[in-house]
Backbone of each chain as ProteinMPNN parsed JSONL, in Angstrom:
{"seq_chain_A": "XXXXXXXXXXXXXXXXXXXXXXXXXXXXXXXXXXXXXXXXXXXXXXXXXXXXXXXXXXXXXXXXXXXXXXXXX", "coords_chain_A": {"N_chain_A": [[7.687, -1.121, -23.89], [4.968, 0.481, -24.714], [2.691, 1.865, -22.121], [-0.685, -0.063, -21.805], [-2.737, 1.676, -20.712], [-4.582, 4.57, -19.058], [-4.264, 7.914, -19.839], [-1.023, 9.679, -21.809], [1.57, 10.625, -21.309], [1.928, 12.474, -22.844], [-0.447, 13.341, -23.861], [-1.257, 15.079, -20.99], [0.832, 16.753, -20.684], [0.472, 18.462, -22.539], [-2.66, 19.278, -22.882], [-1.833, 20.364, -20.065], [0.028, 22.393, -20.862], [-0.9, 24.286, -22.895], [-3.062, 25.294, -21.577], [-2.413, 26.838, -19.884], [-0.454, 28.529, -22.227], [-2.582, 29.806, -22.648], [-4.02, 31.009, -20.985], [-1.605, 32.832, -20.32], [-1.666, 34.263, -22.035], [-3.849, 35.874, -21.876], [-6.555, 34.875, -23.038], [-9.646, 33.597, -23.38], [-11.353, 30.512, -23.177], [-13.781, 30.664, -25.654], [-12.159, 32.788, -27.088], [-10.068, 31.204, -27.736], [-11.22, 29.045, -29.369], [-12.416, 30.757, -31.108], [-9.582, 31.643, -32.699], [-9.0, 28.835, -33.396], [-10.205, 26.956, -35.049], [-11.721, 25.541, -33.719], [-14.402, 23.711, -31.214], [-15.07, 25.426, -28.1], [-15.958, 23.82, -25.586], [-14.984, 21.772, -26.284], [-11.985, 22.393, -26.924], [-11.563, 22.359, -23.739], [-11.521, 20.225, -23.032], [-9.804, 18.594, -24.177], [-7.361, 20.3, -22.76], [-7.667, 19.473, -20.358], [-7.056, 16.901, -20.495], [-8.693, 14.946, -20.822], [-9.451, 14.571, -24.059], [-8.404, 12.604, -26.452], [-6.704, 13.979, -28.582], [-6.198, 14.457, -32.169], [-3.235, 14.787, -34.287], [-3.839, 17.15, -36.529], [-5.78, 18.448, -34.997], [-3.792, 19.27, -32.786], [-2.516, 20.758, -33.919], [-3.536, 22.912, -35.367], [-4.618, 24.164, -32.59], [-2.031, 25.598, -31.86], [-1.065, 26.976, -33.404], [-3.418, 28.433, -33.279], [-3.24, 29.62, -30.986], [-0.74, 31.315, -30.803], [2.059, 29.464, -30.863], [4.385, 27.52, -31.855], [3.864, 23.618, -32.164], [5.409, 21.705, -31.05], [6.872, 23.048, -28.707], [4.648, 22.896, -26.999], [5.17, 20.474, -25.947]], "CA_chain_A": [[6.399, -0.966, -23.984], [4.246, 1.641, -23.693], [1.597, 1.361, -21.843], [-1.434, 0.448, -22.471], [-4.394, 1.824, -20.217], [-5.165, 5.737, -19.369], [-3.644, 9.293, -21.573], [-0.323, 9.427, -21.926], [2.348, 11.941, -20.419], [2.414, 13.741, -24.293], [-1.225, 14.29, -23.583], [-0.866, 15.265, -20.196], [1.428, 17.763, -20.629], [0.286, 19.004, -24.292], [-3.191, 19.783, -22.025], [-1.392, 22.05, -18.984], [1.133, 24.17, -21.346], [-1.836, 25.213, -23.67], [-4.187, 26.28, -20.509], [-1.066, 27.892, -19.154], [-0.973, 29.0, -22.365], [-3.88, 30.134, -23.542], [-4.184, 32.326, -19.846], [-1.002, 33.372, -20.126], [-2.411, 35.336, -23.478], [-5.262, 36.473, -21.564], [-7.279, 34.613, -24.107], [-10.568, 33.129, -23.224], [-11.721, 29.386, -24.283], [-13.785, 31.405, -26.784], [-10.971, 33.338, -27.854], [-9.515, 30.164, -29.181], [-12.634, 28.449, -29.954], [-12.209, 31.49, -32.619], [-8.592, 31.321, -33.626], [-8.222, 27.907, -33.208], [-11.629, 26.801, -35.758], [-12.467, 24.456, -32.833], [-14.814, 24.298, -29.921], [-14.674, 25.459, -26.679], [-15.752, 22.931, -24.627], [-13.773, 20.118, -27.093], [-11.007, 22.539, -26.436], [-11.536, 22.261, -22.336], [-11.687, 18.957, -22.701], [-7.967, 18.304, -24.336], [-6.152, 21.13, -21.72], [-8.264, 18.988, -18.993], [-6.685, 15.485, -20.612], [-9.864, 14.25, -21.607], [-9.478, 14.294, -25.279], [-7.272, 11.355, -27.234], [-6.601, 14.838, -29.825], [-5.295, 14.05, -32.768], [-2.195, 16.305, -34.806], [-4.494, 18.313, -36.525], [-6.439, 20.118, -34.208], [-3.037, 19.748, -31.767], [-1.549, 21.73, -34.826], [-5.118, 23.632, -34.914], [-4.88, 24.952, -31.342], [-0.671, 25.766, -31.469], [-1.91, 28.113, -33.948], [-4.217, 30.055, -31.738], [-2.04, 30.693, -29.065], [0.579, 31.774, -31.93], [2.567, 28.61, -30.737], [5.076, 26.081, -32.531], [3.514, 22.484, -31.652], [7.011, 21.486, -30.477], [6.697, 23.962, -27.828], [3.373, 22.796, -26.274], [5.4, 19.438, -25.593]], "C_chain_A": [[5.328, -0.155, -23.951], [3.176, 1.049, -23.289], [0.354, 1.415, -22.306], [-3.131, 0.892, -22.245], [-4.052, 3.736, -19.597], [-4.023, 6.743, -19.669], [-2.236, 9.0, -21.089], [0.267, 10.559, -21.314], [2.137, 12.723, -21.382], [0.745, 14.075, -23.959], [-1.72, 15.375, -22.582], [-0.513, 16.825, -20.211], [1.205, 19.419, -21.933], [-1.474, 20.04, -23.517], [-2.84, 21.004, -21.264], [-0.617, 23.061, -20.108], [-0.454, 24.638, -22.328], [-3.149, 25.343, -22.671], [-2.651, 27.102, -20.277], [-0.479, 28.902, -20.768], [-1.395, 30.343, -22.728], [-3.946, 31.65, -22.269], [-3.273, 32.833, -20.226], [-1.138, 34.684, -21.253], [-3.39, 35.669, -23.367], [-6.396, 36.271, -22.839], [-8.154, 33.681, -23.371], [-11.152, 31.187, -23.765], [-12.315, 29.77, -25.141], [-13.322, 31.987, -27.69], [-10.033, 32.05, -28.651], [-10.032, 29.287, -30.004], [-12.946, 29.316, -31.245], [-10.822, 31.301, -33.644], [-8.386, 30.592, -34.161], [-9.528, 27.014, -34.235], [-12.559, 25.607, -35.254], [-13.912, 24.934, -31.48], [-15.077, 24.248, -28.982], [-14.475, 24.601, -26.085], [-14.858, 21.69, -25.233], [-12.679, 20.581, -26.606], [-10.414, 22.357, -25.081], [-11.318, 20.834, -22.115], [-9.776, 18.219, -22.514], [-7.476, 19.38, -23.49], [-6.491, 19.821, -20.068], [-7.358, 17.275, -19.156], [-7.32, 14.822, -21.143], [-9.923, 13.918, -22.414], [-8.198, 13.587, -25.464], [-6.862, 12.457, -28.468], [-5.355, 13.941, -30.691], [-3.817, 15.328, -33.431], [-2.761, 16.614, -34.697], [-4.874, 19.393, -36.022], [-4.969, 20.31, -32.893], [-2.022, 20.768, -32.725], [-2.292, 23.106, -34.984], [-5.008, 24.925, -33.385], [-3.135, 25.303, -31.023], [-0.822, 27.227, -32.14], [-2.217, 29.224, -33.663], [-3.829, 30.341, -31.412], [-0.883, 31.165, -29.847], [1.63, 31.266, -31.136], [3.418, 27.646, -31.58], [4.551, 24.485, -31.301], [4.625, 22.123, -30.687], [6.91, 21.957, -29.073], [5.594, 23.688, -26.198], [3.748, 21.461, -25.484], [6.506, 18.823, -24.642]], "O_chain_A": [[4.707, -0.175, -22.888], [2.675, 0.034, -23.771], [-0.052, 2.352, -22.993], [-4.157, 0.715, -22.903], [-2.908, 4.049, -19.927], [-2.869, 6.318, -19.729], [-2.075, 8.233, -20.139], [-0.443, 11.432, -20.815], [2.101, 13.902, -21.03], [0.595, 15.28, -23.758], [-2.384, 16.347, -22.944], [-1.214, 17.789, -19.902], [1.556, 20.592, -22.054], [-1.498, 21.267, -23.6], [-3.198, 22.164, -21.467], [-0.718, 24.287, -20.123], [-0.862, 25.748, -21.985], [-4.251, 25.499, -23.197], [-2.238, 28.078, -20.904], [-0.068, 30.03, -20.497], [-0.876, 31.43, -22.982], [-3.927, 32.851, -22.537], [-3.707, 33.811, -20.836], [-0.702, 35.829, -21.13], [-4.113, 35.879, -24.341], [-6.953, 37.182, -23.451], [-7.549, 32.876, -22.663], [-11.224, 30.961, -24.973], [-11.679, 29.424, -26.137], [-13.701, 31.947, -28.861], [-9.517, 32.025, -29.768], [-9.565, 28.827, -31.046], [-13.542, 28.87, -32.226], [-10.82, 30.975, -34.831], [-7.792, 30.713, -35.233], [-9.624, 25.954, -33.617], [-13.494, 24.989, -35.762], [-14.23, 26.04, -31.043], [-15.421, 23.15, -28.545], [-13.338, 24.225, -25.798], [-14.202, 20.868, -24.594], [-12.035, 19.814, -25.891], [-9.2, 22.217, -24.933], [-10.953, 20.377, -21.032], [-9.029, 17.757, -21.651], [-6.309, 19.086, -23.747], [-5.752, 19.516, -19.132], [-7.081, 16.591, -18.171], [-6.876, 14.02, -21.964], [-10.425, 12.794, -22.416], [-7.156, 13.828, -24.857], [-6.642, 11.855, -29.519], [-4.366, 13.272, -30.392], [-3.605, 16.457, -32.988], [-3.161, 16.863, -33.56], [-4.663, 20.591, -36.212], [-5.0, 21.286, -32.143], [-1.028, 21.376, -32.326], [-1.763, 24.198, -34.774], [-5.27, 26.126, -33.327], [-2.88, 25.273, -29.819], [-0.727, 28.316, -31.574], [-1.775, 30.373, -33.682], [-3.751, 31.563, -31.279], [0.086, 31.411, -29.128], [2.321, 32.117, -30.576], [2.68, 26.78, -32.05], [4.797, 24.355, -30.102], [4.502, 22.365, -29.486], [6.861, 21.064, -28.227], [5.682, 24.042, -25.023], [3.029, 21.123, -24.543], [6.526, 17.613, -24.42]]}, "seq_chain_B": "XXXXXXXXXXXXXXXXXXXXXXXXXXXXXXXXXXXXXXXXXXXXXXXXXXXXXXXXXXXXXXXXXXXXXXXXX", "coords_chain_B": {"N_chain_B": [[-7.227, 31.849, -38.582], [-7.223, 28.491, -39.034], [-6.548, 26.068, -41.59], [-8.756, 24.388, -43.693], [-8.185, 21.513, -44.482], [-6.681, 18.804, -45.995], [-3.692, 17.112, -45.044], [-1.935, 18.611, -41.602], [0.747, 20.639, -40.939], [2.153, 19.549, -39.345], [1.416, 17.384, -38.985], [2.419, 16.824, -41.304], [5.487, 16.402, -40.906], [6.324, 15.561, -38.329], [5.43, 12.541, -39.718], [7.964, 12.236, -41.576], [9.521, 12.684, -39.573], [9.828, 10.526, -37.916], [10.092, 8.583, -39.577], [12.718, 9.221, -40.481], [14.62, 9.223, -37.687], [13.83, 6.076, -37.37], [15.017, 5.13, -39.464], [18.006, 5.556, -39.362], [18.438, 4.836, -36.835], [18.203, 1.956, -37.287], [16.164, 0.77, -37.665], [14.033, -1.424, -38.645], [10.413, -1.449, -39.739], [8.631, -3.773, -38.551], [10.572, -4.167, -36.217], [9.757, -1.289, -35.332], [7.335, -1.713, -34.881], [6.933, -3.55, -32.961], [8.568, -2.172, -30.74], [6.871, -0.105, -29.804], [4.417, -1.367, -29.833], [2.827, -1.016, -31.551], [0.726, -1.622, -34.782], [2.918, -2.372, -37.909], [1.356, -1.467, -40.32], [0.135, 0.209, -40.111], [1.777, 1.783, -39.015], [3.652, 2.702, -41.183], [2.074, 4.048, -42.679], [1.039, 5.946, -40.883], [4.212, 7.322, -40.929], [3.715, 8.05, -44.012], [2.373, 10.016, -43.708], [-0.363, 9.644, -43.801], [-2.308, 9.046, -41.767], [-4.136, 10.612, -39.056], [-2.971, 10.556, -36.745], [-3.462, 10.005, -33.455], [-2.722, 11.713, -29.906], [-2.11, 10.218, -28.119], [-0.763, 7.395, -29.803], [1.533, 8.769, -31.261], [3.002, 9.606, -28.936], [3.923, 7.118, -28.226], [5.033, 6.018, -30.481], [7.435, 7.716, -30.223], [8.086, 6.975, -28.222], [8.807, 4.292, -28.734], [10.735, 4.914, -30.326], [13.021, 5.678, -29.178], [12.926, 8.505, -28.542], [12.229, 12.326, -27.848], [9.098, 13.128, -28.071], [8.507, 15.784, -28.782], [10.732, 16.731, -30.106], [10.31, 15.625, -32.604], [8.819, 16.399, -34.28]], "CA_chain_B": [[-7.774, 30.521, -38.854], [-6.404, 26.852, -39.738], [-6.938, 25.754, -43.243], [-9.923, 22.9, -42.839], [-8.718, 20.058, -45.499], [-5.386, 19.034, -46.083], [-2.415, 17.254, -43.277], [-0.775, 19.987, -41.234], [2.096, 20.343, -41.145], [2.595, 19.121, -37.961], [1.448, 15.705, -39.338], [3.71, 16.274, -41.937], [6.665, 16.813, -40.401], [6.296, 13.883, -37.827], [6.214, 11.522, -40.522], [9.206, 12.395, -42.249], [11.117, 12.699, -38.576], [10.002, 8.894, -37.369], [10.91, 8.15, -40.559], [13.94, 9.476, -40.683], [15.035, 8.95, -36.696], [13.834, 4.901, -37.22], [15.967, 4.795, -40.22], [19.13, 6.121, -38.284], [18.661, 3.682, -35.575], [18.297, 0.696, -38.499], [15.162, -0.363, -37.039], [12.375, -1.499, -39.674], [8.861, -0.767, -39.982], [8.84, -4.789, -37.54], [11.265, -3.192, -35.238], [9.663, -0.328, -34.275], [6.02, -2.054, -33.962], [6.748, -4.53, -31.758], [8.958, -1.713, -29.54], [5.552, 0.943, -29.948], [3.173, -1.87, -30.092], [1.571, -0.104, -33.093], [0.945, -2.101, -35.89], [3.997, -2.369, -38.586], [1.361, -1.43, -41.5], [-0.607, 1.923, -39.264], [3.146, 3.082, -39.172], [4.369, 3.017, -42.594], [0.441, 5.114, -43.082], [1.676, 7.403, -40.035], [4.99, 7.995, -41.985], [3.871, 9.349, -44.994], [1.866, 11.555, -43.262], [-2.083, 10.038, -44.45], [-3.615, 9.413, -41.163], [-4.23, 11.734, -38.339], [-2.346, 10.224, -35.993], [-3.083, 11.172, -32.356], [-1.296, 11.761, -29.661], [-1.01, 8.661, -27.33], [-0.153, 6.595, -30.417], [2.415, 9.756, -31.098], [3.528, 9.476, -27.484], [4.115, 5.245, -28.464], [5.99, 5.801, -31.281], [8.353, 8.453, -29.503], [9.481, 5.805, -26.999], [9.556, 3.432, -29.91], [11.919, 4.809, -31.051], [13.828, 6.151, -28.28], [12.98, 10.083, -28.687], [11.138, 12.469, -26.757], [7.897, 13.605, -28.817], [8.716, 16.647, -29.494], [11.749, 16.612, -30.804], [9.686, 14.296, -33.836], [7.834, 17.484, -33.993]], "C_chain_B": [[-7.147, 29.29, -39.566], [-7.519, 27.14, -40.748], [-7.979, 24.316, -42.9], [-9.285, 22.063, -43.886], [-7.166, 20.508, -45.574], [-4.971, 18.268, -44.619], [-1.839, 18.398, -42.89], [0.156, 20.129, -41.484], [2.85, 19.611, -40.25], [2.713, 17.549, -38.479], [2.445, 15.434, -40.265], [5.183, 15.534, -41.211], [7.171, 15.282, -39.261], [6.312, 12.505, -38.289], [7.18, 10.937, -41.109], [10.232, 12.235, -41.252], [10.998, 11.325, -37.891], [11.046, 8.292, -38.052], [12.678, 7.756, -40.468], [15.093, 9.285, -39.541], [15.67, 7.368, -36.874], [15.175, 4.258, -37.957], [17.393, 4.764, -39.757], [19.54, 5.178, -37.563], [18.804, 1.814, -36.469], [16.97, -0.148, -37.992], [13.986, -0.33, -38.595], [10.99, -1.237, -39.106], [8.37, -1.993, -38.794], [9.624, -3.948, -36.447], [10.559, -2.532, -34.801], [7.98, -0.895, -33.884], [6.41, -3.036, -33.177], [7.351, -3.518, -30.752], [7.697, -0.613, -28.77], [4.502, -0.273, -29.426], [2.303, -1.945, -30.564], [1.257, -1.565, -33.781], [1.126, -1.578, -37.206], [2.904, -1.205, -39.385], [0.398, 0.23, -41.067], [0.744, 3.091, -39.398], [3.629, 3.522, -39.821], [3.03, 4.348, -42.778], [1.305, 6.517, -42.384], [2.932, 8.128, -41.015], [4.76, 8.899, -43.191], [2.638, 9.973, -44.965], [-0.5, 11.239, -43.738], [-3.072, 9.182, -42.852], [-3.031, 10.28, -39.84], [-4.005, 11.519, -37.003], [-3.15, 10.951, -34.576], [-2.266, 10.814, -31.136], [-0.552, 10.991, -28.514], [-0.19, 7.953, -28.153], [1.252, 7.688, -30.664], [3.303, 9.708, -29.919], [4.779, 7.842, -28.003], [5.166, 5.386, -28.81], [7.463, 6.559, -30.779], [9.344, 7.505, -28.811], [9.618, 4.711, -27.723], [10.847, 2.964, -29.823], [13.757, 5.929, -30.019], [14.075, 7.217, -27.615], [11.95, 10.608, -27.682], [10.225, 12.761, -28.227], [8.532, 14.802, -29.285], [10.014, 17.388, -30.186], [11.686, 15.689, -32.411], [8.776, 15.253, -34.498], [8.679, 19.358, -34.869]], "O_chain_B": [[-6.62, 29.353, -40.677], [-8.552, 27.8, -40.861], [-7.842, 23.48, -42.006], [-10.267, 21.688, -44.526], [-6.574, 21.574, -45.409], [-5.467, 18.486, -43.514], [-1.283, 19.156, -43.684], [0.553, 19.626, -42.535], [3.982, 19.152, -40.407], [3.669, 16.776, -38.425], [3.165, 14.437, -40.317], [5.611, 14.382, -41.142], [8.005, 14.388, -39.407], [6.855, 11.545, -37.741], [7.414, 9.738, -41.255], [11.382, 11.864, -41.487], [11.994, 10.918, -37.293], [12.128, 7.79, -37.746], [13.423, 6.777, -40.421], [16.266, 9.181, -39.901], [16.846, 7.025, -36.759], [15.998, 3.436, -37.555], [17.919, 3.655, -39.854], [20.672, 4.694, -37.536], [19.439, 0.826, -36.101], [16.824, -1.37, -37.952], [13.432, 0.562, -39.238], [10.745, -0.81, -37.977], [7.672, -1.475, -37.922], [9.036, -3.021, -35.89], [10.338, -2.825, -33.626], [7.443, -0.585, -32.821], [5.434, -3.173, -32.441], [6.837, -3.703, -29.649], [7.606, -0.377, -27.566], [3.749, 0.056, -28.51], [1.253, -2.56, -30.379], [1.609, -2.585, -33.188], [0.36, -0.81, -37.789], [3.279, -0.038, -39.272], [0.172, 1.134, -41.871], [0.857, 4.291, -39.653], [4.177, 4.608, -39.634], [3.34, 5.517, -43.007], [1.866, 7.503, -42.863], [2.772, 9.154, -41.677], [5.265, 9.994, -43.436], [1.976, 10.379, -45.92], [-1.436, 12.027, -43.876], [-4.253, 8.839, -42.919], [-1.85, 10.554, -39.628], [-4.641, 12.107, -36.129], [-3.42, 12.152, -34.544], [-1.386, 9.953, -31.121], [0.603, 10.952, -28.089], [0.949, 7.696, -27.761], [2.219, 7.221, -30.061], [4.507, 9.802, -30.156], [6.005, 7.733, -28.043], [6.186, 5.149, -28.163], [8.526, 5.968, -30.967], [10.558, 7.303, -28.775], [10.59, 4.013, -27.436], [11.57, 1.996, -29.59], [14.843, 6.456, -30.262], [14.832, 7.368, -26.656], [11.163, 9.981, -26.972], [10.735, 12.593, -29.334], [9.152, 14.699, -30.343], [10.047, 18.513, -30.684], [12.615, 15.262, -33.096], [7.957, 14.803, -35.3], [8.06, 20.418, -34.774]]}, "name": "protein", "num_of_chains": 2, "seq": "XXXXXXXXXXXXXXXXXXXXXXXXXXXXXXXXXXXXXXXXXXXXXXXXXXXXXXXXXXXXXXXXXXXXXXXXXXXXXXXXXXXXXXXXXXXXXXXXXXXXXXXXXXXXXXXXXXXXXXXXXXXXXXXXXXXXXXXXXXXXXXXXXX"}
């Protein structure tokens, strides 16, 4: 049975990998906001694991950094 | 820029793969509800791509079928 409290390991992994890839590509939060269509402050919270992000937005962010979503998990 | 309407390809892929894996393991929706802690009718909607599921629940469902989340994307 999955735990009921705290962020999932997948949420934390996605945030860390997204941030690492974004920085490796020399993209700012503002750059990724532009390529993904999402707000930069929302993206910052996702990268920190503070948002339980839904799959459609995960896909937008993966597209925004030019990666497959599976490679950010 | 990501599209603004309709379910993302990632949402549809996750639903299809989850259903395929669940069935390959001879698990019913009720079985997966028990192993994931989520409601069976919600899981059915996720498998059909009708829910923009969040990462923590995706993780619970992957755990519930004994897979890594990345392998369902």
